[in-house]
TIVO-2410 file (N, C-alpha, C; in nm, 3 decimals):
# residues 77
REC num residu      c1      c2      c3 atome chaine
REC   1      M   0.061  -0.143   0.024     N      A
REC   1      M  -0.057  -0.034   0.031    CA      A
REC   1      M   0.113   0.120  -0.027     C      A
REC   2      D   0.031   0.228  -0.135     N      A
REC   2      D   0.096   0.353  -0.080    CA      A
REC   2      D   0.111   0.430   0.026     C      A
REC   3      K   0.196   0.446   0.100     N      A
REC   3      K   0.197   0.564   0.212    CA      A
REC   3      K   0.122   0.704   0.224     C      A
REC   4      N   0.172   0.697   0.078     N      A
REC   4      N   0.156   0.879   0.020    CA      A
REC   4      N   0.000   0.896   0.006     C      A
REC   5      L  -0.034   0.806   0.027     N      A
REC   5      L  -0.210   0.787  -0.005    CA      A
REC   5      L  -0.301   0.818   0.089     C      A
REC   6      P  -0.450   0.885   0.096     N      A
REC   6      P  -0.499   0.926   0.220    CA      A
REC   6      P  -0.578   0.801   0.265     C      A
REC   7      A  -0.608   0.736   0.389     N      A
REC   7      A  -0.658   0.611   0.416    CA      A
REC   7      A  -0.756   0.632   0.386     C      A
REC   8      L  -0.829   0.512   0.291     N      A
REC   8      L  -0.977   0.538   0.286    CA      A
REC   8      L  -1.065   0.465   0.433     C      A
REC   9      S  -1.143   0.569   0.427     N      A
REC   9      S  -1.293   0.529   0.547    CA      A
REC   9      S  -1.326   0.414   0.478     C      A
REC  10      P  -1.362   0.263   0.597     N      A
REC  10      P  -1.438   0.193   0.526    CA      A
REC  10      P  -1.618   0.191   0.540     C      A
REC  11      I  -1.652   0.383   0.516     N      A
REC  11      I  -1.813   0.417   0.554    CA      A
REC  11      I  -1.808   0.535   0.479     C      A
REC  12      T  -1.845   0.542   0.337     N      A
REC  12      T  -1.863   0.653   0.257    CA      A
REC  12      T  -1.996   0.701   0.237     C      A
REC  13      E  -1.994   0.829   0.279     N      A
REC  13      E  -2.111   0.892   0.282    CA      A
REC  13      E  -2.121   0.970   0.103     C      A
REC  14      V  -2.271   0.968   0.107     N      A
REC  14      V  -2.318   0.969  -0.036    CA      A
REC  14      V  -2.417   1.108   0.010     C      A
REC  15      S  -2.376   1.226  -0.093     N      A
REC  15      S  -2.415   1.393  -0.074    CA      A
REC  15      S  -2.578   1.365  -0.117     C      A
REC  16      N  -2.646   1.389  -0.074     N      A
REC  16      N  -2.798   1.442  -0.138    CA      A
REC  16      N  -2.793   1.515  -0.264     C      A
REC  17      E  -2.690   1.639  -0.266     N      A
REC  17      E  -2.585   1.652  -0.391    CA      A
REC  17      E  -2.631   1.631  -0.505     C      A
REC  18      T  -2.620   1.515  -0.531     N      A
REC  18      T  -2.640   1.486  -0.676    CA      A
REC  18      T  -2.790   1.399  -0.674     C      A
REC  19      S  -2.884   1.373  -0.618     N      A
REC  19      S  -3.013   1.278  -0.634    CA      A
REC  19      S  -3.103   1.424  -0.778     C      A
REC  20      M  -3.173   1.446  -0.834     N      A
REC  20      M  -3.283   1.496  -0.888    CA      A
REC  20      M  -3.348   1.435  -0.942     C      A
REC  21      T  -3.463   1.589  -0.928     N      A
REC  21      T  -3.649   1.515  -0.931    CA      A
REC  21      T  -3.641   1.501  -1.089     C      A
REC  22      A  -3.735   1.466  -1.131     N      A
REC  22      A  -3.749   1.498  -1.258    CA      A
REC  22      A  -3.793   1.596  -1.354     C      A
REC  23      S  -3.808   1.727  -1.193     N      A
REC  23      S  -3.837   1.872  -1.249    CA      A
REC  23      S  -3.690   1.919  -1.288     C      A
REC  24      E  -3.591   1.822  -1.236     N      A
REC  24      E  -3.499   1.931  -1.248    CA      A
REC  24      E  -3.418   1.848  -1.371     C      A
REC  25      V  -3.429   1.783  -1.424     N      A
REC  25      V  -3.359   1.728  -1.542    CA      A
REC  25      V  -3.361   1.832  -1.658     C      A
REC  26      E  -3.259   1.829  -1.683     N      A
REC  26      E  -3.284   1.945  -1.847    CA      A
REC  26      E  -3.400   1.898  -1.910     C      A
REC  27      P  -3.453   1.977  -2.008     N      A
REC  27      P  -3.502   1.956  -2.111    CA      A
REC  27      P  -3.439   1.898  -2.201     C      A
REC  28      S  -3.413   1.879  -2.299     N      A
REC  28      S  -3.316   1.825  -2.368    CA      A
REC  28      S  -3.264   1.679  -2.337     C      A
REC  29      T  -3.243   1.632  -2.153     N      A
REC  29      T  -3.213   1.541  -2.194    CA      A
REC  29      T  -3.334   1.446  -2.179     C      A
REC  30      T  -3.438   1.491  -2.121     N      A
REC  30      T  -3.546   1.432  -2.106    CA      A
REC  30      T  -3.599   1.420  -2.288     C      A
REC  31      K  -3.577   1.510  -2.338     N      A
REC  31      K  -3.651   1.491  -2.463    CA      A
REC  31      K  -3.565   1.379  -2.516     C      A
REC  32      M  -3.448   1.405  -2.506     N      A
REC  32      M  -3.399   1.279  -2.555    CA      A
REC  32      M  -3.413   1.122  -2.534     C      A
REC  33      F  -3.423   1.132  -2.411     N      A
REC  33      F  -3.477   0.995  -2.358    CA      A
REC  33      F  -3.633   0.935  -2.369     C      A
REC  34      S  -3.655   1.055  -2.432     N      A
REC  34      S  -3.843   1.028  -2.456    CA      A
REC  34      S  -3.784   0.980  -2.633     C      A
REC  35      Q  -3.713   1.051  -2.644     N      A
REC  35      Q  -3.699   0.963  -2.822    CA      A
REC  35      Q  -3.646   0.837  -2.851     C      A
REC  36      I  -3.580   0.806  -2.733     N      A
REC  36      I  -3.507   0.652  -2.734    CA      A
REC  36      I  -3.600   0.602  -2.726     C      A
REC  37      L  -3.712   0.636  -2.618     N      A
REC  37      L  -3.857   0.566  -2.572    CA      A
REC  37      L  -3.903   0.495  -2.675     C      A
REC  38      I  -3.967   0.590  -2.762     N      A
REC  38      I  -4.042   0.585  -2.901    CA      A
REC  38      I  -3.935   0.503  -2.967     C      A
REC  39      T  -3.855   0.547  -3.014     N      A
REC  39      T  -3.811   0.514  -3.143    CA      A
REC  39      T  -3.760   0.291  -3.099     C      A
REC  40      L  -3.720   0.295  -2.968     N      A
REC  40      L  -3.762   0.119  -2.873    CA      A
REC  40      L  -3.849   0.094  -2.930     C      A
REC  41      Q  -3.983   0.157  -2.872     N      A
REC  41      Q  -4.108   0.100  -2.912    CA      A
REC  41      Q  -4.143   0.092  -3.035     C      A
REC  42      E  -4.150   0.157  -3.152     N      A
REC  42      E  -4.139   0.128  -3.286    CA      A
REC  42      E  -4.036   0.014  -3.332     C      A
REC  43      M  -3.928   0.032  -3.290     N      A
REC  43      M  -3.875  -0.162  -3.330    CA      A
REC  43      M  -3.920  -0.268  -3.242     C      A
REC  44      N  -4.018  -0.268  -3.163     N      A
REC  44      N  -4.035  -0.388  -3.095    CA      A
REC  44      N  -4.183  -0.439  -3.180     C      A
REC  45      K  -4.237  -0.296  -3.184     N      A
REC  45      K  -4.323  -0.337  -3.272    CA      A
REC  45      K  -4.374  -0.456  -3.376     C      A
REC  46      C  -4.243  -0.337  -3.475     N      A
REC  46      C  -4.180  -0.382  -3.599    CA      A
REC  46      C  -4.149  -0.506  -3.591     C      A
REC  47      L  -4.049  -0.556  -3.475     N      A
REC  47      L  -3.968  -0.723  -3.495    CA      A
REC  47      L  -4.108  -0.777  -3.488     C      A
REC  48      A  -4.207  -0.750  -3.368     N      A
REC  48      A  -4.333  -0.805  -3.383    CA      A
REC  48      A  -4.361  -0.836  -3.499     C      A
REC  49      A  -4.474  -0.777  -3.544     N      A
REC  49      A  -4.535  -0.791  -3.656    CA      A
REC  49      A  -4.429  -0.856  -3.786     C      A
REC  50      M  -4.331  -0.807  -3.808     N      A
REC  50      M  -4.220  -0.908  -3.882    CA      A
REC  50      M  -4.191  -1.067  -3.821     C      A
REC  51      A  -4.194  -1.093  -3.677     N      A
REC  51      A  -4.214  -1.215  -3.658    CA      A
REC  51      A  -4.317  -1.341  -3.675     C      A
REC  52      F  -4.453  -1.287  -3.665     N      A
REC  52      F  -4.563  -1.285  -3.631    CA      A
REC  52      F  -4.549  -1.341  -3.776     C      A
REC  53      R  -4.519  -1.244  -3.902     N      A
REC  53      R  -4.577  -1.218  -4.070    CA      A
REC  53      R  -4.523  -1.383  -4.130     C      A
REC  54      T  -4.407  -1.386  -4.000     N      A
REC  54      T  -4.260  -1.484  -4.109    CA      A
REC  54      T  -4.294  -1.639  -4.048     C      A
REC  55      A  -4.367  -1.597  -3.935     N      A
REC  55      A  -4.406  -1.733  -3.809    CA      A
REC  55      A  -4.462  -1.767  -3.918     C      A
REC  56      K  -4.567  -1.739  -3.975     N      A
REC  56      K  -4.680  -1.794  -4.030    CA      A
REC  56      K  -4.672  -1.799  -4.170     C      A
REC  57      T  -4.559  -1.789  -4.247     N      A
REC  57      T  -4.500  -1.829  -4.361    CA      A
REC  57      T  -4.423  -1.932  -4.350     C      A
REC  58      D  -4.353  -1.892  -4.252     N      A
REC  58      D  -4.193  -2.040  -4.221    CA      A
REC  58      D  -4.180  -2.111  -4.114     C      A
REC  59      R  -4.257  -2.152  -4.073     N      A
REC  59      R  -4.226  -2.144  -3.938    CA      A
REC  59      R  -4.079  -2.252  -3.942     C      A
REC  60      K  -4.015  -2.280  -3.987     N      A
REC  60      K  -3.870  -2.388  -3.941    CA      A
REC  60      K  -3.736  -2.266  -3.934     C      A
REC  61      R  -3.744  -2.171  -3.977     N      A
REC  61      R  -3.632  -2.029  -3.954    CA      A
REC  61      R  -3.668  -1.987  -3.819     C      A
REC  62      S  -3.626  -1.920  -3.793     N      A
REC  62      S  -3.579  -1.865  -3.678    CA      A
REC  62      S  -3.601  -1.722  -3.692     C      A
REC  63      C  -3.748  -1.719  -3.620     N      A
REC  63      C  -3.808  -1.542  -3.698    CA      A
REC  63      C  -3.731  -1.423  -3.665     C      A
REC  64      L  -3.678  -1.377  -3.543     N      A
REC  64      L  -3.541  -1.339  -3.476    CA      A
REC  64      L  -3.469  -1.302  -3.618     C      A
REC  65      S  -3.406  -1.415  -3.707     N      A
REC  65      S  -3.286  -1.391  -3.762    CA      A
REC  65      S  -3.281  -1.353  -3.896     C      A
REC  66      H  -3.464  -1.364  -3.931     N      A
REC  66      H  -3.492  -1.431  -4.109    CA      A
REC  66      H  -3.441  -1.280  -4.107     C      A
REC  67      P  -3.375  -1.248  -4.282     N      A
REC  67      P  -3.302  -1.128  -4.351    CA      A
REC  67      P  -3.388  -1.034  -4.393     C      A
REC  68      R  -3.553  -1.112  -4.392     N      A
REC  68      R  -3.618  -0.960  -4.393    CA      A
REC  68      R  -3.675  -0.845  -4.246     C      A
REC  69      I  -3.648  -0.913  -4.175     N      A
REC  69      I  -3.655  -0.860  -4.051    CA      A
REC  69      I  -3.579  -0.799  -4.017     C      A
REC  70      V  -3.402  -0.838  -4.028     N      A
REC  70      V  -3.275  -0.774  -3.998    CA      A
REC  70      V  -3.295  -0.639  -4.066     C      A
REC  71      A  -3.326  -0.671  -4.201     N      A
REC  71      A  -3.300  -0.586  -4.274    CA      A
REC  71      A  -3.441  -0.456  -4.271     C      A
REC  72      H  -3.524  -0.482  -4.244     N      A
REC  72      H  -3.623  -0.412  -4.212    CA      A
REC  72      H  -3.621  -0.256  -4.000     C      A
REC  73      C  -3.601  -0.343  -3.921     N      A
REC  73      C  -3.566  -0.257  -3.843    CA      A
REC  73      C  -3.455  -0.261  -3.853     C      A
REC  74      T  -3.368  -0.287  -3.927     N      A
REC  74      T  -3.208  -0.274  -3.844    CA      A
REC  74      T  -3.286  -0.065  -3.941     C      A
REC  75      T  -3.344  -0.007  -4.043     N      A
REC  75      T  -3.323   0.146  -4.028    CA      A
REC  75      T  -3.366   0.168  -3.984     C      A
REC  76      H  -3.434   0.156  -3.894     N      A
REC  76      H  -3.475   0.247  -3.740    CA      A
REC  76      H  -3.330   0.253  -3.675     C      A
REC  77      L  -3.225   0.228  -3.658     N      A
REC  77      L  -3.130   0.207  -3.578    CA      A
REC  77      L  -3.085   0.366  -3.619     C      A
***
């Protein structure tokens, strides 16, 4: 152990100053996370619809690895 480093306390206090409420978050951050959520929901709908259609027509293949699903849903990224 390096003698030049200060000794660490076994108990670390966490400041309440770092916690934020939803109203304190920057609007741009809230908007960004909202857009990410919307994009993920759209991708989920896309995957579900494509997997359902693919499963109906081709039950022998894995739905999620089907080239049509991969090509269609990766355009949303």
